[in-house]
C-alpha positions in Angstrom: 107.0 93.4 -25.3 106.2 96.5 -27.4 109.9 97.2 -28.0 110.4 93.6 -29.3 107.6 94.1 -31.7 109.1 97.3 -33.1 112.5 95.6 -33.6 110.9 92.7 -35.5 108.8 95.0 -37.8 111.7 97.4 -38.6 113.6 96.9 -41.8 117.4 97.3 -41.6 118.3 100.7 -43.1 121.8 99.6 -44.1 120.4 96.7 -46.1 118.1 99.1 -47.9 121.0 101.4 -48.7 123.1 98.5 -50.0 120.2 97.5 -52.2 120.2 101.0 -53.8 123.8 100.6 -55.0 124.0 98.0 -57.8 126.7 95.4 -57.9 129.3 95.1 -60.7 129.1 98.7 -61.7 130.6 99.6 -65.0 131.8 103.1 -64.4 132.4 103.9 -68.1 128.7 103.4 -69.0 127.2 105.2 -65.9 125.4 108.6 -66.3 126.2 110.4 -63.0 123.1 112.5 -63.2 120.7 109.6 -63.6 122.4 107.6 -60.8 122.1 110.6 -58.4 118.4 111.0 -59.3 117.6 107.3 -58.8 119.5 107.2 -55.5 117.7 110.3 -54.3 114.2 108.8 -55.2 115.0 105.6 -53.4 116.3 107.3 -50.3 113.1 109.4 -50.2 110.9 106.3 -50.5 112.9 104.6 -47.7 112.5 107.6 -45.4 108.8 107.7 -46.2 108.4 104.0 -45.4 110.3 104.5 -42.1 107.9 107.3 -41.0 104.9 105.2 -41.8 106.3 102.3 -39.9 106.9 104.5 -36.8 103.3 105.9 -37.0 101.9 102.3 -37.1 104.0 101.3 -34.1 102.8 104.3 -32.2 99.2 103.4 -32.9 99.8 99.8 -31.8 101.3 100.9 -28.6 98.4 103.3 -27.9 95.9 100.5 -28.6 97.8 98.2 -26.2 97.9 100.8 -23.5 94.1 101.3 -23.8 93.5 97.6 -23.5 95.7 97.4 -20.4 93.8 100.3 -18.8 90.5 98.6 -19.5 91.7 95.3 -17.9 93.0 97.2 -14.9 89.7 99.0 -14.4 87.8 95.7 -14.7 90.1 94.1 -12.2 89.6 97.0 -9.7 85.9 96.7 -10.1 85.9 93.0 -9.4 88.1 93.5 -6.4 85.7 96.2 -5.0 82.8 93.9 -5.5 84.6 91.1 -3.7 85.5 93.4 -0.8 81.9 94.5 -0.5 80.7 90.9 -0.4 83.3 90.0 2.3 82.2 93.0 4.3 78.6 91.9 4.2 79.5 88.4 5.2 81.5 89.6 8.1 78.7 91.8 9.3 76.2 88.9 9.1 78.7 86.7 11.1 79.1 89.4 13.8 75.3 89.8 14.1 74.9 86.0 14.6 77.6 86.0 17.2 76.0 88.9 19.1 72.6 87.1 19.0 74.2 84.0 20.4 75.9 85.9 23.1 72.7 87.7 24.1 70.9 84.3 24.3 73.7 82.8 26.5 73.6 85.8 28.8 69.8 85.5 29.2 70.2 81.8 30.1 72.9 82.7 32.7 70.6 85.3 34.2 67.8 82.8 34.6 70.3 80.3 36.1 71.5 82.9 38.7 67.9 83.8 39.6 67.1 80.1 40.2 70.2 79.8 42.4 69.0 82.8 44.5 65.7 81.1 45.1 67.4 77.8 46.1 69.7 79.7 48.5 66.7 81.4 50.2 64.9 78.0 50.5 68.0 76.5 52.0 68.3 79.2 54.6 64.7 78.6 55.7 65.3 74.9 55.9 68.3 75.5 58.2 66.2 77.5 60.6 63.6 74.7 60.7 66.4 72.2 61.2 67.6 74.0 64.4 64.2 73.4 66.0 64.2 69.8 65.0 67.7 69.4 66.5 66.5 70.5 70.0 63.7 67.8 69.9 66.2 65.2 68.7 68.5 66.0 71.6 65.8 65.0 74.1 65.1 61.8 72.2 68.8 61.0 72.2 69.0 61.2 76.0 66.1 58.7 76.3 67.6 56.4 73.7 71.1 56.6 75.4 69.8 54.8 78.5 68.3 52.0 76.4 71.5 51.8 74.4 73.6 51.0 77.4 71.6 47.9 78.2 71.5 46.8 74.6 75.3 47.3 74.2 76.3 44.5 76.5 74.1 42.0 74.6 75.3 43.2 71.2 79.0 42.7 72.1 78.5 39.0 72.4 76.3 38.8 69.3 78.9 40.8 67.3 81.6 38.4 68.3 79.7 35.5 66.8 78.7 37.5 63.7 82.3 38.7 63.1 83.5 35.1 62.9 80.8 34.3 60.3 81.6 37.6 58.4 85.3 36.8 58.3 84.6 33.6 56.5 82.1 35.2 54.1 84.5 38.1 53.6 87.3 35.8 52.5 85.0 34.1 50.0 83.7 37.5 48.8 87.3 38.8 48.3 88.1 36.0 46.0 84.9 36.5 44.1 85.5 40.2 44.0 89.0 39.8 42.6 87.6 37.7 39.7 84.8 40.2 39.1 87.4 43.1 39.3 89.5 41.4 36.7 86.6 41.0 34.4 85.5 44.7 35.0 89.1 45.8 34.2 89.0 44.0 30.9 85.7 45.6 30.0 87.0 49.0 31.1 90.0 48.6 28.9 87.9 47.8 25.9 85.6 50.8 26.7 88.7 53.0 27.2 90.0 52.1 23.7 86.7 52.9 22.2 86.5 56.2 24.2 89.9 57.2 23.0 88.7 56.8 19.4 85.6 58.9 20.1 87.6 61.5 21.9 89.9 62.0 18.9 86.8 62.6 16.7 85.3 65.1 19.1 88.5 66.9 20.0 88.3 69.5 17.3 84.6 70.2 17.9 85.2 70.6 21.6 88.0 73.1 21.1 85.7 75.3 18.9 82.9 75.1 21.4 85.1 75.8 24.4 86.3 79.0 22.7 82.8 80.3 22.3 81.8 79.3 25.9 84.8 81.0 27.4 83.9 84.4 25.9 80.4 84.3 27.4 81.5 82.9 30.7 84.1 85.6 31.5 81.4 88.3 31.2 79.1 86.6 33.8 81.9 85.5 36.1 81.6 88.5 38.5 77.9 87.9 39.2 78.5 84.2 39.7 81.3 84.9 42.2 78.9 87.1 44.2 76.3 84.4 44.4 79.0 82.0 45.4 80.0 84.2 48.3 76.4 84.3 49.5 76.1 80.6 49.3 79.4 80.1 51.2 78.1 82.3 54.0 75.0 80.1 54.3 77.2 77.0 54.2 79.4 78.5 57.0 76.2 79.1 59.2 75.2 75.5 58.5 78.8 74.3 59.5 78.6 76.3 62.7 75.3 74.7 63.6 76.6 71.3 62.8 79.7 72.0 65.0 77.5 73.0 67.9 75.6 69.8 67.6 78.8 67.8 67.3 80.1 69.4 70.5 76.9 68.3 72.3 77.2 64.9 70.9 80.9 64.7 72.0 79.9 65.5 75.5 77.2 62.8 75.5 79.5 60.3 73.9 82.3 61.0 76.4 80.2 59.7 79.2 79.1 56.7 77.1 82.7 55.9 76.1 83.7 55.7 79.7 81.1 53.0 80.2 82.0 51.2 77.0 85.8 51.3 77.5 85.8 48.4 79.8 83.8 46.2 77.5 85.8 47.5 74.5 89.2 46.4 75.9 88.0 42.9 76.1 86.7 43.0 72.6 89.8 44.6 71.2 92.0 41.7 72.3 89.9 39.4 70.2 89.7 41.8 67.3 93.4 42.5 67.3 94.4 39.0 66.5 91.8 38.8 63.8 92.9 42.2 62.4 96.6 41.2 62.2 95.7 38.2 60.1 93.4 40.3 57.8 96.0 43.1 57.5 98.7 40.6 56.3 96.3 39.3 53.7 95.2 42.8 52.7 98.9 43.9 52.4 99.6 41.0 50.1 96.6 41.9 47.9 97.5 45.6 47.8 101.1 44.8 46.6 99.6 42.6 43.8 97.1 45.4 42.9 99.9 48.0 42.9 102.0 45.9 40.6 99.1 45.5 38.3 98.3 49.2 38.3 102.0 50.1 37.5 101.8 47.7 34.5 98.6 49.3 33.3 100.0 52.8 33.8 103.1 51.9 31.7 100.9 50.4 29.0 98.8 53.5 28.8 101.9 55.8 28.6 103.2 53.7 25.7 99.7 54.0 24.0 99.7 57.8 24.5 103.1 58.1 23.0 102.0 56.0 20.0 98.9 58.2 19.6 101.0 61.4 19.8 103.4 60.0 17.1 100.4 59.0 15.0 98.9 62.5 15.2 102.3 64.1 14.3 102.7 61.8 11.3 99.1 62.5 10.2 99.7 66.3 10.5 102.9 66.1 8.5 101.2 63.9 5.8 98.3 66.4 5.6 100.8 69.3 5.1 102.7 67.4 2.4 99.4 66.6 0.7 98.3 70.2 0.8 101.7 71.4 -0.6 101.4 68.8 -3.4 97.9 69.9 -4.3 99.0 73.6 -4.3 102.0 72.7 -6.5 99.9 70.8 -9.0 97.4 73.8 -9.1 100.3 76.3 -9.6 101.8 74.1 -12.5 98.4 73.8 -14.1 97.8 77.6 -13.8 101.2 78.4 -15.2 100.6 76.2 -18.2 97.2 77.7 -18.9 98.5 81.2 -18.4 101.4 80.4 -20.8 99.0 79.1 -23.4 96.8 82.2 -23.1 99.8 84.5 -23.5 101.0 82.6 -26.6 97.5 82.8 -28.1 97.3 86.5 -27.3 100.7 87.2 -28.9 99.7 85.2 -32.0 96.5 87.0 -32.3 98.2 90.4 -31.8 100.8 89.7 -34.6 98.1 88.3 -36.9 96.1 91.5 -36.4 99.1 93.7 -37.1 100.1 91.7 -40.3 96.5 92.2 -41.6 96.7 95.9 -40.9 100.1 96.2 -42.7 98.7 94.4 -45.8 95.7 96.7 -45.9 97.9 99.8 -45.6 100.4 98.5 -48.3 97.6 97.9 -50.9 96.5 101.6 -51.0 100.1 102.8 -51.2 100.8 100.6 -54.3 97.6 101.9 -55.9 98.8 105.5 -55.3 102.2 104.8 -56.9 100.5 103.4 -60.0 98.3 106.4 -60.4 101.3 108.7 -60.0 103.2 106.8 -62.7 100.2 106.9 -65.1 100.0 110.7 -64.6 
């Protein structure tokens, strides 16, 4: 930019030289001595003006360089302040995160301690349960004898009750199908509402899950150890239950032998009833399976529509963001251009004022020289 200003302010030397030589010279009336003297004086004044112009240009360039240096220093100072503020904000954020992590760890420690107490209480309860099982075994032996007598009477009573239940069951199935249809419709409405709420909470859940995972990974080892202890107690409980089951199986084997004869008679009647019920149940299951397939297909189509909607919303958001950025860039460019034009106008107006002030003393000096 400085070079352009120099070119604009410079006066063409060739034009000045041409202005020295008058047009339509009449060589028979020219005094060679006076012409040479006038030409010499004019060339001297041109050279003097050229030196002054060059000095002025140097001063302008120096002034512009100092202004640029001041702007650069100011810019660096603002950048340093911004970096300092960013650093302080980051330190505050790290402190808050560390405090949250400490709080979560303390909660997990209390939770693990509570689990230890529960495991110890459960172990004591298992020991007490073993004693109760021995007493229960004696009571079962006494009850077994009474059960054999009651069983014969109950078989006949069950036959009568089964017939009544089958009728009630058929009526209940019809009512249940109507109620199930109504429940499905309500669930469908609730599912639509739930999908809408899930979409709103999805972003919040992702952020929360990120923070939870970081704390959970650090306490995972301690939790696994507690789980192993709990599994050992569960295994002891399973062993005890298996022992009780073996005893029960031995007792039940003798009872089944006695019940087998009565059961065969009962099975013949139940088989005929079961065949009829199975046929009806199979028919209902086929209808239910067809309905579920239709609902599944409907949900798949809805999920596809939701995915396409999300994709379109994301693309629209990106386009809107690009449009806002473009508008801001255009506005910024226009403002910057106006600022640059004003700065250039101000710069040239300042230079022209300085030139006028410098020319006025020079003319005064010339007049004083002439008067002398």
